[in-house]
C-alpha positions in Angstrom: 18.4 6.9 -9.1 17.2 8.4 -5.8 14.1 7.1 -4.3 12.6 10.7 -4.2 13.2 11.0 -7.8 11.1 8.2 -8.5 8.5 9.6 -6.3 8.6 13.0 -8.4 7.9 11.0 -11.7 4.1 10.6 -10.2 1.7 13.5 -10.3 -1.0 14.0 -7.6 -4.5 13.6 -8.4 -7.7 14.9 -7.0 -9.9 12.4 -5.3 -13.0 12.2 -3.5 -14.7 9.1 -1.7 -18.3 9.4 -2.0 -20.1 7.2 0.5 -23.5 6.3 -0.6 -25.7 5.5 2.4 -29.5 5.6 3.1 -28.8 6.9 6.6 -27.5 9.9 7.9 -23.5 10.1 7.9 -22.3 7.8 10.7 -19.0 6.6 12.5 -17.6 5.0 9.4 -17.4 7.9 7.3 -15.4 9.8 10.2 -13.1 6.8 10.4 -12.8 7.0 6.5 -11.9 10.7 6.6 -9.3 10.2 9.5 -7.6 7.7 7.2 -6.8 10.1 4.4 -5.0 13.5 4.4 -7.7 16.0 3.9 -5.6 18.3 1.6 -5.5 15.2 -1.2 -8.8 13.4 -0.4 -12.2 14.7 0.2 -14.8 12.0 2.0 -18.5 12.9 1.4 -21.5 11.5 2.0 -24.0 11.6 -1.2 -27.3 12.7 -0.7 -28.0 11.4 -4.6 -27.2 7.9 -4.4 -29.1 7.1 -7.8 -26.7 9.8 -9.8 -23.6 8.3 -7.9 -24.3 4.6 -8.6 -25.5 5.4 -12.2 -22.0 7.2 -13.0 -20.5 4.1 -11.1 -21.8 1.9 -13.3 -20.0 3.1 -16.4 -17.4 0.7 -17.9 -14.7 2.4 -15.7 -15.9 0.5 -12.8 -17.1 -3.4 -12.8 -19.2 -5.3 -10.7 -20.4 -2.4 -8.6 -21.6 -4.1 -5.2 -24.9 -3.4 -3.6 -25.2 -0.4 -1.1 -25.6 -2.6 2.0 -26.4 -1.8 5.3 -22.9 0.1 5.8 -23.0 1.9 2.6 -20.9 1.9 -0.7 -17.6 3.9 -1.1 -17.2 5.0 -4.7 -13.7 6.5 -5.5 -13.8 9.5 -7.7 -10.8 10.5 -9.5 -11.1 14.2 -10.9 -14.7 13.7 -10.7 -14.9 10.5 -12.8 -15.7 7.2 -10.7 -12.9 4.7 -10.9 -13.9 2.0 -8.3 -16.3 0.9 -5.7 -16.1 -1.2 -2.6 -18.4 -1.9 0.2 -18.0 0.1 3.5 -17.8 -3.7 5.1 -14.9 -4.3 3.1 -13.1 -1.1 3.8 -13.9 -1.6 7.5 -12.3 -4.8 7.7 -9.3 -4.3 5.7 -8.5 -0.6 7.2 -10.8 1.3 9.4 -11.0 -1.3 12.1 -7.3 -2.2 12.5 -4.2 -0.6 13.5 -0.5 -1.3 12.8 -0.2 -3.6 15.7 -1.7 -6.4 13.7 1.1 -6.3 11.5 4.0 -5.8 14.0 2.8 -8.7 16.1 1.8 -11.0 13.2 -1.8 -11.1 14.3 -2.4 -10.5 10.6 -0.2 -12.4 8.5 0.4 -13.3 4.7 -2.5 -14.9 3.1 -4.9 -12.7 5.3 -4.2 -9.0 3.4 -7.1 -7.8 1.5 -6.8 -4.7 -0.8 -10.5 -3.4 -1.7 -11.1 -2.0 -5.1 -11.2 1.7 -3.6 -7.7 1.4 -2.2 -6.2 -0.5 -5.4 -7.8 2.2 -7.4 -5.3 4.7 -5.6 -2.5 3.2 -7.6 0.0 5.5 -9.7 -1.3 8.4 -7.7 1.2 10.5 -5.4 0.3 10.2 -1.9 1.5 12.2 1.0 0.7 10.3 4.4 1.5 10.9 8.1 2.4 8.8 10.8 1.7 8.7 14.5 1.3 11.1 16.4 0.8 13.5 13.6 -2.0 11.4 12.3 -3.6 8.2 13.8 -4.6 6.2 10.5 -2.8 7.9 7.4 0.3 5.8 7.5 -1.8 2.7 8.0 -2.5 2.6 4.1 1.2 2.4 3.4 1.7 -0.6 5.8 -1.2 -2.4 4.4 0.2 -2.2 0.9 3.7 -2.8 2.0 2.4 -6.3 3.5 0.1 -7.0 0.4 3.3 -6.7 -1.8 5.1 -9.1 0.4 2.1 -11.2 0.2 2.3 -11.3 -3.8 5.9 -12.3 -3.6 5.0 -15.0 -1.2 2.2 -16.4 -3.4 4.3 -16.2 -6.5 7.1 -18.2 -4.8 10.0 -17.1 -7.0 11.2 -13.5 -8.4 12.9 -10.7 -6.8 11.7 -8.9 -3.7 13.4 -5.7 -2.6 12.6 -4.3 0.7 13.7 -1.1 2.6 13.6 -0.8 6.4 15.5 2.1 7.4 16.8 0.1 9.9 17.6 -3.5 9.3 17.1 -4.3 13.0 13.4 -3.9 12.7 13.1 -7.2 10.6 13.8 -8.9 13.8 12.4 -6.5 16.5 9.0 -6.8 14.8 7.4 -10.3 15.5 5.2 -10.0 12.4 8.0 -8.6 10.1 10.3 -11.6 11.2 7.6 -14.2 10.6 6.8 -12.8 7.0 10.5 -12.8 6.3 10.8 -16.5 7.5 8.1 -17.3 5.2 9.8 -15.6 2.3 13.1 -17.4 3.0 11.2 -20.9 2.6 10.4 -20.1 -1.1 12.5 -19.5 -4.0 12.0 -15.5 -3.9 15.3 -13.7 -4.1 15.0 -11.3 -1.1 17.0 -8.0 -0.9 16.9 -5.8 2.4 18.0 -2.3 2.4 18.8 0.2 5.4 21.2 0.9 7.9 22.8 -2.5 9.2 22.2 -2.5 12.9 21.6 -6.1 12.9 19.5 -8.8 10.7 19.2 -12.5 11.6 21.6 -14.7 9.8 19.1 -17.5 9.5 16.7 -15.1 6.9 19.8 -15.1 4.5 18.5 -12.2 2.4 21.1 -10.3 0.4 21.9 -7.1 2.6 22.3 -3.8 1.0 23.4 -1.3 3.8 24.5 2.4 4.3 24.2 5.2 6.5 23.2 8.1 4.2 19.8 9.5 3.4 18.8 6.9 0.6 19.1 4.4 3.2 17.5 6.2 6.3 14.7 7.7 4.5 13.6 5.3 1.7 10.6 3.0 2.3 10.0 0.5 -0.6 8.6 -3.0 -1.1 9.2 -4.3 -4.8 7.9 -7.6 -6.0 9.2 -8.4 -9.4 8.3 -12.0 -10.6 10.2 -14.3 -12.9 9.8 -13.6 -16.6 8.6 -16.8 -17.0 5.7 -16.2 -14.6 5.2 -12.7 -15.4 1.8 -13.2 -17.1 0.3 -15.6 -14.4 1.9 -13.4 -11.4 0.8 -10.1 -10.4 3.8 -7.5 -9.7 3.5 -4.6 -7.1 5.6 -1.7 -5.9 5.3 0.7 -3.0 7.9 3.4 -3.1 8.3 6.4 -0.5 10.4 8.9 0.7 10.2 10.4 4.1 10.4 14.4 3.5 10.3 15.2 7.2 9.8 13.0 10.5 6.8 10.9 10.2 5.6 12.3 6.7 6.1 9.8 3.8 5.5 11.0 0.1 4.9 8.2 -2.2 3.0 6.0 -4.3 2.1 2.3 -5.3 1.5 0.5 -8.7 0.7 -3.0 -9.6 1.5 -2.2 -13.4 4.2 -4.7 -14.4 6.2 -2.6 -16.8 6.4 0.5 -14.2 7.4 -2.3 -11.4 10.3 -3.4 -13.7 11.4 0.0 -14.3 11.5 0.5 -10.4 13.1 -2.7 -9.7 15.8 -1.6 -12.4 16.5 1.8 -10.7 16.7 0.3 -7.2 19.1 -2.4 -8.3 21.3 0.1 -10.2 21.1 2.9 -7.7 21.4 1.7 -4.0 
């Protein structure tokens, strides 16, 4: 099944991130707005903290954190609260960083955090742009990719399928090379997909190479634990298709059954 078909099965949703802050809107709100496509997400500063927090304390959201000095972000889906995170957590995991931290290996496996507001976007169709079309949007996809790789590394077994468009990126990016060296030291069965312009033999992944659009325009990272470890090990998948240069349409999920279906589709279609 083409990757685009997997993406087309997921519906977009209307999201708002309400930033609850005792002060006037500040730079963090502007940075958060810059991290998302304004057509899909609205970032607003709530003038009624009591109402937002009361709604967020409904059963849909557990363990609501305190507002804190930096503020509290509440993710609303179709007007309903689904997750909360402190702005400090979003700053550390998304707003204060750039893709160079992952390319260079400055932030590696074991250091990737996915705050609840970002995790709450799972199973939602996203359209995000890379540089120079946008400065921050694609970073969310990079973080989730590395988070799924981290799940595989922590699980230590199962299957990981990763698409790179061009396989030479595994060696060219120091951070990516280090990640796949760490994965090679586990019992994870690693499969890599893309145009075969070179990948280090020492990593010994199973290589799936091609030159067509399925290989050149697909971006996915899918971790499926062994069936025996499925109840104790978290599954994860990021699936994206490049609709035009530097514009990615996709979604991510941590639902074990959905990950299994994605893994089967990729295994049988690429």
